[in-house]
C-alpha positions as CSV (number, residue, x, y, z in Angstrom):
1,M,-17.9,-10.2,1.9
2,K,-14.7,-11.1,0.5
3,R,-16.6,-12.1,-2.5
4,T,-18.0,-9.0,-3.1
5,L,-15.3,-6.9,-2.8
6,V,-13.5,-9.1,-5.4
7,F,-16.9,-8.3,-7.8
8,A,-15.6,-5.0,-7.4
9,L,-12.9,-5.4,-9.9
10,V,-15.0,-6.9,-12.6
11,G,-16.5,-5.6,-16.2
12,A,-13.9,-3.5,-17.9
13,F,-11.3,-5.4,-16.5
14,A,-12.0,-9.2,-17.6
15,T,-10.5,-11.6,-19.8
16,P,-11.2,-14.1,-22.1
17,V,-9.8,-17.6,-19.9
18,L,-8.8,-20.9,-21.6
19,A,-9.6,-23.2,-18.7
20,H,-9.3,-23.5,-14.1
21,E,-6.8,-26.8,-13.2
22,P,-5.8,-27.9,-10.5
23,G,-2.2,-26.5,-11.4
24,G,-3.4,-23.0,-11.1
25,I,-5.0,-20.5,-13.8
26,H,-4.4,-20.7,-17.6
27,S,-5.3,-17.3,-19.0
28,D,-5.6,-16.2,-22.6
29,R,-3.0,-14.0,-24.5
30,S,-4.3,-10.4,-25.2
31,A,-2.5,-7.7,-27.9
32,K,-4.6,-5.1,-25.6
33,V,-2.4,-5.9,-22.4
34,E,1.5,-5.2,-22.4
35,A,3.7,-8.8,-22.7
36,A,5.7,-8.1,-19.8
37,F,2.0,-7.7,-17.9
38,D,0.2,-9.9,-20.1
39,L,-1.4,-13.5,-17.6
40,V,-0.9,-16.7,-19.1
41,R,-0.6,-19.0,-16.1
42,T,-0.9,-18.1,-12.3
43,R,-0.3,-20.5,-9.4
44,V,0.8,-21.6,-5.7
45,S,2.8,-24.5,-5.9
46,R,4.8,-26.0,-2.6
47,D,8.6,-26.6,-2.1
48,G,9.1,-28.6,0.8
49,E,8.0,-25.9,3.5
50,M,7.7,-22.8,1.5
51,L,4.2,-21.8,-0.9
52,V,5.6,-20.6,-4.4
53,F,3.5,-17.7,-5.7
54,E,4.2,-17.7,-9.7
55,Q,2.7,-16.0,-12.6
56,L,4.0,-16.6,-16.0
57,V,3.2,-13.7,-18.4
58,D,3.4,-13.4,-22.2
59,G,6.6,-11.1,-22.4
60,A,9.9,-10.3,-20.0
61,A,8.3,-10.4,-16.5
62,G,9.7,-7.4,-14.4
63,S,11.1,-5.4,-17.0
64,R,8.4,-2.4,-17.1
65,M,8.9,-0.5,-13.7
66,P,6.7,2.9,-13.3
67,S,8.5,6.3,-14.6
68,P,9.8,8.3,-11.1
69,K,7.7,11.4,-10.8
70,G,10.3,12.6,-7.9
71,S,7.9,13.0,-5.4
72,F,5.2,10.3,-2.8
73,A,2.2,12.3,-3.5
74,G,1.5,11.4,-7.1
75,A,3.7,8.2,-7.0
76,E,2.7,5.0,-9.5
77,V,3.2,1.6,-8.0
78,Y,3.8,-1.3,-10.6
79,S,2.4,-4.9,-9.0
80,Y,2.1,-8.1,-9.6
81,V,-0.9,-9.2,-7.3
82,W,-2.4,-12.9,-5.4
83,P,-6.0,-12.1,-3.8
84,S,-6.7,-14.5,-2.3
85,S,-9.1,-16.5,1.0
86,L,-6.7,-16.4,3.1
87,D,-8.2,-13.9,6.7
88,S,-5.8,-11.5,6.9
89,G,-5.3,-11.5,10.5
90,A,-3.3,-14.8,8.7
91,V,-0.3,-12.6,8.6
92,G,-1.0,-10.1,11.6
93,F,-3.3,-7.6,10.6
94,E,-6.5,-7.4,12.2
95,Q,-9.4,-10.6,10.9
96,A,-12.0,-9.8,8.2
97,S,-10.2,-6.8,7.3
98,G,-10.7,-7.1,3.8
99,I,-9.2,-8.6,0.8
100,L,-5.8,-9.8,2.2
101,A,-3.0,-10.4,-1.1
102,L,0.1,-11.0,-1.9
103,A,2.5,-8.7,-3.9
104,L,5.8,-8.1,-6.2
105,T,5.6,-4.0,-6.5
106,S,8.2,-1.8,-7.9
107,H,7.9,2.5,-7.2
108,P,10.8,4.6,-7.5
109,D,9.7,7.2,-5.8
110,F,10.2,5.8,-2.2
111,D,11.0,3.2,-0.1
112,D,8.6,1.1,2.1
113,T,11.0,-2.1,3.1
114,P,12.6,0.0,5.6
115,Q,14.3,-3.0,7.7
116,L,15.9,-4.0,3.7
117,D,19.0,-3.0,1.4
118,E,18.0,-4.5,-1.8
119,N,20.8,-3.5,-3.8
120,G,23.4,-3.5,-0.8
121,D,24.7,0.2,-0.9
122,G,24.4,-0.2,2.7
123,K,21.1,2.5,2.5
124,K,18.0,1.0,3.7
125,D,15.4,4.3,2.0
126,N,16.5,4.1,-1.5
127,D,15.4,1.0,-3.4
128,G,11.9,1.4,-4.1
129,G,12.3,0.7,-7.5
130,L,13.4,-2.8,-7.6
131,W,10.9,-5.5,-7.8
132,H,10.0,-6.9,-3.3
133,S,7.3,-7.9,-1.9
134,H,4.2,-6.7,0.2
135,W,1.4,-8.7,2.0
136,M,-1.9,-6.0,1.6
137,V,-5.6,-5.8,2.3
138,L,-7.9,-4.4,0.1
139,T,-10.9,-2.6,0.6
140,K,-13.8,-0.5,-1.1
141,D,-13.8,3.1,-2.3
142,A,-15.6,5.0,-4.7
143,T,-13.5,7.1,-4.7
144,C,-11.0,5.1,-6.2
145,G,-12.1,5.4,-9.7
146,P,-13.3,2.3,-12.1
147,S,-11.4,-0.3,-9.6
148,G,-13.5,0.8,-6.6
149,L,-10.8,-0.5,-4.7
150,K,-7.6,1.0,-2.7
151,V,-5.2,-0.7,0.4
152,R,-7.2,0.0,3.3
153,D,-6.6,3.4,5.6
154,I,-5.6,3.2,8.7
155,P,-7.5,6.5,10.6
156,E,-5.5,8.9,12.5
157,G,-5.0,7.4,16.3
158,A,-6.2,3.8,15.4
159,K,-4.5,1.2,16.7
160,P,-5.2,-2.0,14.3
161,K,-3.4,-5.2,15.3
162,L,-0.1,-5.1,12.6
163,P,2.4,-7.2,11.1
164,T,5.6,-6.8,13.1
165,T,7.1,-5.9,9.5
166,W,4.6,-3.4,9.3
167,P,6.3,-0.5,7.7
168,G,5.4,2.5,9.2
169,A,2.8,3.8,6.5
170,P,-0.8,4.8,7.3
171,I,-2.2,1.7,5.2
172,Y,-2.4,-2.1,6.2
173,I,0.5,-3.0,4.3
174,D,3.5,-5.1,5.1
175,S,6.9,-5.6,3.9
176,P,8.2,-9.6,4.9
177,G,11.2,-9.3,3.0
178,Y,10.6,-12.4,1.2
179,D,13.1,-14.4,-1.2
180,L,11.5,-13.3,-5.1
181,S,12.8,-13.8,-8.5
182,V,11.6,-11.7,-11.6
183,K,13.1,-13.8,-14.6
184,K,12.4,-14.4,-18.5
185,N,8.0,-14.5,-18.3
186,A,8.1,-15.7,-14.6
187,A,7.5,-13.5,-11.5
188,Q,7.9,-15.7,-8.0
189,I,7.6,-15.0,-4.3
190,R,8.3,-18.0,-1.9
191,V,6.3,-17.4,1.2
192,P,7.0,-19.7,4.4
193,L,4.3,-21.7,5.1
194,K,4.2,-20.6,8.8
195,A,3.8,-16.8,7.7
196,V,0.5,-17.8,6.8
197,G,-0.1,-20.3,9.6
198,F,-0.3,-23.4,7.7
199,P,-3.1,-23.2,6.0
200,E,-5.4,-26.6,5.0
201,S,-6.3,-24.9,2.0
202,F,-7.0,-20.9,-0.1
203,N,-8.1,-19.9,-3.1
204,Y,-6.5,-17.4,-5.3
205,D,-6.0,-15.2,-8.2
206,G,-3.8,-13.3,-10.9
207,V,-3.8,-9.9,-11.3
208,T,-1.8,-7.2,-12.9
209,A,-2.2,-3.7,-12.5
210,A,-1.1,-0.2,-11.1
211,L,-1.8,1.6,-7.7
212,Q,-1.0,5.1,-7.4
213,V,-0.9,7.3,-4.5
214,N,-3.0,10.1,-3.6
215,A,-1.6,13.5,-4.7
216,D,-3.2,15.1,-1.4
217,L,-1.6,12.4,0.6
218,H,-5.1,11.9,3.0
219,N,-7.9,8.5,2.5
220,P,-7.9,6.9,-0.1
221,L,-3.7,6.9,0.0
222,L,-3.1,4.2,-2.1
223,C,-6.2,3.3,-4.6
224,V,-6.1,0.5,-8.0
225,S,-5.9,3.1,-10.4
226,S,-5.5,1.1,-13.7
227,V,-5.8,-3.0,-13.4
228,W,-4.6,-4.3,-16.4
229,D,-4.8,-8.6,-16.6
230,V,-7.1,-10.6,-14.5
231,A,-5.9,-14.4,-14.7
232,S,-9.5,-15.8,-13.7
233,G,-10.8,-13.1,-15.6
234,D,-13.7,-12.1,-13.0
235,L,-11.7,-12.6,-10.0
236,S,-13.5,-15.2,-8.8
237,L,-10.7,-16.8,-7.0
238,P,-11.2,-19.8,-9.2
239,A,-8.3,-21.9,-8.1
240,T,-7.7,-24.1,-4.9
241,W,-4.0,-24.4,-3.2
242,K,-4.4,-27.5,-0.8
243,A,-2.1,-29.0,1.4
244,T,-2.8,-32.7,0.2
245,D,-1.8,-31.6,-3.1
C-alpha cells in the first residue's frame, strides 16, 4: 500500500539523481527548481538518542515562505518533507493509515501548534509563519490535482487514534514541537528515537512541496498542490537508516 501511494507522485515531478549512498541521497541541481527548494542531499543520521532529519538545498533553506492570503481557506503551506516507511502507529496515529512523513512547514495564515509560542510574544496562535515540525499521514485522493495526495482527513464523528500533541485539525497531523534548524543551506529536524519507538531501520526520501487548504474547507482539507523536487527522482524511498549505522 505504501509503495502504491508513493508512486502517485512519480512522473512530471521526477528529477535526476546522482547517487544513492549510505549517507543519504545525493541529487542533481536543477535550473527548473527554485534554489531554496532544490534538493542536493537528503539524509537521516543519529546523534546520541536523537534522529537528525536533514535536507541540503542549492540555496538558502527556509528563505522562501508563502505570501499571506488573509484566511485559512485557500491558505498555502511550504514544506520540506521526509516521507518514510515508518508505520503511522509509531508516532501515535492509527496503524497502517498511509505514508508517514515528517515535515518542516511554514504557513502565515494559520497556527497549528497550539502548545507552542515559537516567537516568544506570549501568544500561541500567531506564529504559523515560522518554520515548525509536523508528522503527517499522506493518502491518495484523485481530487488533489497532479500529486493525487492529501493529508488524510478525519471524517466527522470519527474518533481515530491520534498523538497526544494532535493540534485539533480534522486531519492526520501532529505538532510535536521538535527542535529544528533552518539556516544556510540546511533544513533540519531533531527527533528523539523514543518518539518513533526505537526502530531497527526504516527507509526514507526527501521532497520539497507546497500544500493548500481547500477553499471550501471540506474533504479533502489539505492537498499536496505542488511538488518542486524529489530527492530520489522517483519517490522510491531508497535511503535506509539503520540502528547499527
